N, C-alpha and C positions, 0 to 999 in steps of 0.2 A: 148124546150123551149126558149123562149126570154123575154127581159126586156124592157118597154117602160114607159113614161111618163102616167100619168092617165090623162083621161079627164073626162068631165063632163058627158059623154055617159056612163061611166064606174059605175056612183054612184051606181044605183042599185045592181050591182055584188058587188062591194065592200061592200056596206049594209051587204048583204049576207053571203060575207065572213065574215067578222067580227061578225056576230051573229054566225055562226058557230064556230068561234074561242070562244067566251064565253062558249059556251056549252061545248066545248072539256075542256076547263079551269076547268069548274066545275067538269067534269066527271072524271078528272085526277087530283085532288086535290087540286087545286088551283082556289076557287071561288072568292076570292076576289080582284085579280089582275086588272079586268075589270069590276068586280060588277055590271053586268049586263046593263051598260050603256054606258061604254067606248069602243072606242071613239065616241063622241058624233056626231049625223049626221049632224050637222051644222060644224063641225070642218073639215070635210073632202072635202068639198069644197074650205075651204081655202087653205087645203094642194094642193090641186089640182091648185088653181090662183095662188100660190106661185112658183109652178114648183118644188114642192119637193116631190110628190105623185109619185109611180110607182107601176106599176102591172107586173106580170109575166104571161107571155101567154104561154097556151099550145092548139095550133091547134085552135088558133083566139081566145081562152075563156081566160078571168084572172082566175087564178086558186092560186095566190098570193097577197099579197098587202102589200106595207110597204113605210115608210117615209125615206128620205135620205136627211140632210141638212148639209153644208159644210162650215168650216169657222175659223176664229179666236174666242175663246172663245164663240163658237156657241151654247153652251147649260148653262146657268147660273147655273144651280143645279149642273153640276159638279167640279165648282168652289172649294167647299168644301169636302174632302171626308176623311172617317176615312180608310186610308192606303194611297197607293200612286199611281199616275200615271206613266207609263213607259216613257213617253215622254210629253214635252210643246207643244207649236205651233200650227197650225192650225190642224184640225181632222174633221172626219166626225162622224156623229152619226144617228144610224139607231133607229127609233121608228116605233111603232106600226104594226110590222111584223107580218102577219097572213096568214095562209094557207087555202084552201077549203077543204084541206084532199083528193082530188081528184088524186092528180097525187104526187108519191112519190117523196123526196128530192127536192120540190119547194121550202121550206124555206132554204136549203144549197144552193140551185141554186141564190137564192137573194142574201145570205151573200156574196158569192163568186164574185158576179156581183158588190155588193157595195164595196168592196174590189178591184177591178180593177179598180174603178172610183176614192178612195180615199185609199192611202197605209196606213193609220193611222185611224182606226173606234175605236170608243167607242160606248157601248151597256150597258142598266141596264134592270133588271129583277127584280120579285117577289124570295124569296126564294123557296117558295113553286113551281116556274114553275120549276120544276125537267126536264121537256121535253126541254125546251129552253135550260136550263144550259147545260145539256147532248149535246146539238146542238153545243153550243156555243164552248163546250171542243174539241168537233170533228172537229170543223173548225177553231182551232188552238187561240181563244181567251183566254187570262190569266184574272184570277180573281183579281180584284185591291182592292177591298176594299166596303164599305159602304158609298152610297149617300144618301141625302134626298129631296124628291121632296118640293114643296111650302107647301103643307100642313104638312110636317114632317115626311112623312110615309117614311121608308127606302128602298133602293133599293139596290141589288147586282149590281155591277157595273164591268163592265169587258172591257179589251182593246186588238187590236191587230195591230201590226204594222210592216211594212217592215222596217227593222234596215238599210238595205242597201240605202234607199232612204232617211231616217229620216236625219235629222238634226245632224251633230257630237255631239253637245252640248245635244242632246236630244235620242240620241240611247241609252245609258244605264240608268238602274234605277237608282233613287236617293238612296246614302246610306248615312248612318252617320258616323261620324270616326270609324276608326277601322275596315270597312267592314259591319257594321251594317244594315240591311234594313231600310230605313226610314220608311216603312209603320208599323215598330213593334215600337209602343210607340209614332208615330209622328202623331200630330193632322189633319194633310191635308195641304194642299199647301198655303202658305201665312198664315198660324196661327203659332205664336210664341209657344215654348215648354211651357212655363209658363207666365201668365199674372200677372203684378204687381197690378191690382184692379179688382173687381167683374163688373166694369161700361165699363173698357176697353175689358173684355172678352166677354161681351153682345154686345158690339157695333160692335166688328169682327163677331162675329157668329150669330148675331140675327139682326143686321143693326143700323146703327148711330140712337142714340135718343131713344132706347129701354132701359128702365128701369123696376126696378121690382116695382110693385103696390101692392103686396099682398103677404104673405107666411104663411105657415102652416107647423109645424112639422107632420112628416111622419115616418113609420116605415123604420129605414134603419141602423140595426145592433148594437151590444154593443158597437163599438169602437167609432165611428163618431154621430156626429148629422146629420140628414137628413130632407130636407126642399123640400115641393113642392113651385116653385115660380111661381107667375102669373106676366107676364110683360105687359107692356103698349100696346102690338100690341095684346093681348088677348090669347097668347098662354102660357102654362104652360111648365117649365123644372124643372128637379131632382137635387138638390144639395146636395152634402155632405161636410161636414167641420169639421175640426179640428184644433189643434194648428198650430201656424205659422211653427213650426219645423217638420211637419208631412207632407209637400208637398213631399218630396218624396216616399212617401207611395202612395200617389195619383198618381204620375206618374208611378209609378211600377203598379198600377191597370189599369191605362190606358193601358200599354204597353200589359199586359196579355188579356184584354179583345179585343185589335187590333190583337194580334197573332190569338185567337179565332175566332174573325171575317173573318179573311183574309181567312179563310180555307172554308167559305160558310157552312158549316155542322151542325152549329145548331144557334139558335138565341142569341143574346148579346145584351144589351141595347148600343146604339150609344153615344160614348162621345163626348162633345162638346168643354171643355175646361178646363183648370186646371191653378191654380195661386195662389198666395195671397193675402189678401185684408187687408189694414192698418185699415178702418173704422171698419171692423166686426172683426179685430186683430184673422185672420184665414187664415188656407189654405182651399182650395177648389177643388171640382171636378164637375163640369157640366155635365150631362147628359140628354139626352132625358127623357121624363117623360112617364111611360108606364100605362096604364090601362089594368090590365088583363082581357083577356076574359074566356068566359067558357070553361073548358077542353073538348076537343074532347072526343070521344068514345075510340080511339086509342091513348089516351095521353102518356099512359107508353110504349106501343110498339114504340110509334114514338120517345120517348125519349130515350128509348135503342137502337134504330137503329142509332139515331142522334150521341149519343155519340161515337159508335162505329166509325160512319165515320169521327169523329174528329180525334180518334184515329189511323187511316189509313190515316191522310192527311200527305203531304211533311212536313219533319221537317229540310230540309238541310240546310237552310240559318238562322234557330234559335240559333243553336250552332257552332259560329266560332270556330273550334280547337278541334272539338270532335263531338261525335254523340249523347251525353246525358249533359242535364244541360239547359242552357239559355245565353243570350247574355249580360246578365246584373245579379246583385244580387236583389233579389226584398223581399217581405214580406209574412208571412202567418200569418193571424191575425193581431196583433202588434208586431210579433216576425221576426227578421230577418232571411232569407232565402238564404244560400251560392247556386251559380249555376256554380260554374267553370268547363267548359265543360271537358268532360272525353269520350273516346272512349269504357269505359266499363261502363254498368250500375251498376254491383256489387260494383264496385269500388267506383263509383259516390255516392251510395246510402249510403256506409259505411262512406266517406270522407265527403260528403257534407249536410248528412241527420242525420244519427243516431248519427255520433262522435261529432258534434257540439252542438247537443242538449243533448249528453250524458255530455259533457263539463259543460253546463250551469246548468245542474241540478245535478251535483256530490254531493254536499252538501247536498242532501236528502237522499243518499245511505249510508246503513253501510258498512265497509270495505267488507265483503263478499260478498256482493250483487254488489260492485262496481266493484270487481274480475270478478263476473259471466258474467257482462256487457262486459269488456273488453276481455272475452274471445270470447263472441257472437260474437263482433266486427271481432276478430282475424279469425274466422270460418266463417264469413258469406256467403262466396262462397259456402259453404256446402249445404246451404240452399235455396240460392236465384239462379235464372238462368237469363242469357241473353234473352233478348224478340228478337223474329223473326223479329221485325223491330221496330225502335225507334217512339214513340207515342207523340203528344202534349198533357200535360194532363192540364186539369184544375187546379189541385194539392190541394184544399180543398174543396172537393166534400160533404158534408153532406147536409143534408136536408132543412138547411136554405141557400144554398147557389144556390139555382135555384128558379126560380119564375115563375108563370104562364103569358106567353106573352099575346099578342093583338090577335094573331093568335089561341090561345087555346092550343100552345104548352109550353112545358118545355123551359125557356131562363136561360143561366147560368149567374150568378153575382158574384162580389168578388173571382175573381180568385187568386192564387198564383202560376201562369202558370210556367211549365219547360216542358224540354224533357224527358222522362223516358219510364218506361214499363206500358202499359196500365192497367196491375194489379193493379198499386198503386193507381190508380183512383176508380177503382171498389171496390178495399178493404176498401176505406174510405166512400164510400156508404153505407158500412154495419156495421161499427163502431157505428152509432149512431141510425140507422134505418132510416123507413121514404120513403123508396122505395118499390114498389111494387113486387111481384114476377113476374108480367108481363112484368116488365122493364128487370130483369135479363134473364129470357126466350128471349125476344127480343135481348138483348145485346148478348146473347150466341151465337146466330145464325151469329155472325160475325166470329166466331171461332178465336178470339184474345185471349181468355184463354187457357193457356198452362197446359199441364196436371200436376196436383199437386198444383193447385192454392189455393185450401183450407189449405195446407200445409204451405202455403207462406203468408196468409192474414195477419195474426196477427204480423208478422216481420215487413209489410209494415204500419202496424199502429201503430206500436211500435213508429215510427217518430212523429205521431200526439198527441199519449199519453205523451210522452217525452216535447214535446211542449207547451200541456196543463200544464204539471206540472209545466213548467217554468213559464208561464202566472198566472195560477190561482193556484198555492200551493198544497199542500199534498192530497186533495181530489182526486187527480188521481193518489197518488203515488202507491196504491194498484194493480191498473190497469197494470201500469208498470212493477211492480214485478212479476205480475203472467206470462207477457210474457216473461221476462228476465228467469225467473227459468224454464219456459217451453221449452225454447231453448238450455240454458249454460248448 
């Protein structure tokens, strides 16, 4: 195979390759990415004229096509990312790559050739495009976060760089003080951690002069006010707001959503900005506004598989100084959540989950029940076990903390994210119900549940019950005592 620039004579063949690619995407669970008409036929001659369209030939016949564009800030949609790029400076971007399917490895050959021309490449794709995601992983691209196209639709962004040829200041990933990856909780290159007004936030993420022209209250949980904001450019965004003092809560939520989004395993809303606004006398979190699509026939099976994929994702850079915890403390509901890293899951669950909540709720217990709880904490390693691998958890996964996404699949919202035992997330789904048996059957296919999970489930949920006792009072005391007395 060889690569050459496309010519107008290649146009019929290129159109046929793209038509085949659209059918293949639809057949493999990705019907929306090119949606029957992308790329439009009048765009391809422009790519050819610009000298940016290339074909891969096999025995004199084009079997793949792609666009390669190289330069400084060459793709404006990559300026803002819910995550972080490995390096700045000039880069190449690969778009509209497609294969005829006639020659195995044509797509990989195109990516290898593009990397030879430019040792710093970026590319994006739909979350549903599993075939492309697997190819990118095989060819050494790393997932960097979520970008948005001009129409606001999200794309998973990937990057590959030859660090030996990159400028020294670009060769290493950006980190926050203390070695924390900037991707987790950072809003993207050039965006402040927190804005001092809503107007400043809108100008930065939506463009100068963009203002709020309308708003209405929408459902957004019990803790915050939630509004759908209509903007002067005709778009809509979602805003949570609370008291000035609750800005750290929104920053924690942003960090949790960013950590989940980085895995690429399951959908989450894209965070745009956070800050405070003196005119509204509030703190706020801006996110993309999502309209839920109709649930697919495999909704619950896909949810189970995607949650398992989240639990299998790498967590090494989320817990500096240990295997379990998180790089910062955060919140669960309106309660604080301690995330001091630990190398032992059982120790972490005792010291950072049960013990702090037991201390906060001590006044609800009679002396004998308080002693039973103390004995339970002392003997916790008799009941809980270490996981086979650490997992990134949603942390508060009840039926109110997922939504139907625009793709008809479950999207996670309102996380209390940390790294722990996957069983703790699954246990929470069973505490209040609302999940289909098909979800559990699909999740169990991943093999993440260890023998005896059913005997440990109520202990994991004791944390949530203690948290509810702390936040909402005696209505949860009976449930707490039943668990304590069952184990102590």
